[in-house]
C-alpha positions, 0 to 999 in steps of 0.5 A: 448717211441714212439707210435706204428704206426697202420693203420688209418682205425682202428681209427674208433674204437676210437669212439666206445660207451660203449658196452657189451663185452658178452651177459650174463655170461660165456666166451667171445663169439665174435659172441655175443659181442656188441662191435664186432658187432659195430666194424664189422659195421664200413666200415673202419674196414671192409676194413682193415680186407679185405685188410689184408686177401688179403695182406697175401694171404688168399683170392684171386680174380678169374677173370673168375668168378669175385668172391673172395674166400679163397685160400683153398676153 
């Protein structure tokens, strides 16, 4: 069976140290997750997420104001 290909920028996640999945008891909350915070701090992963949002037409660049915004903003 062939391995599924992925964007190489996601390889940054391979170096993630052991981190808590959630703070305290209860359901998983990505806003409280040490693992999510670590992933979001990696430039490669941030670039990947931004490029995917742009590629799928979720954000757009306004040449007049020179800013990025969500298409529904």
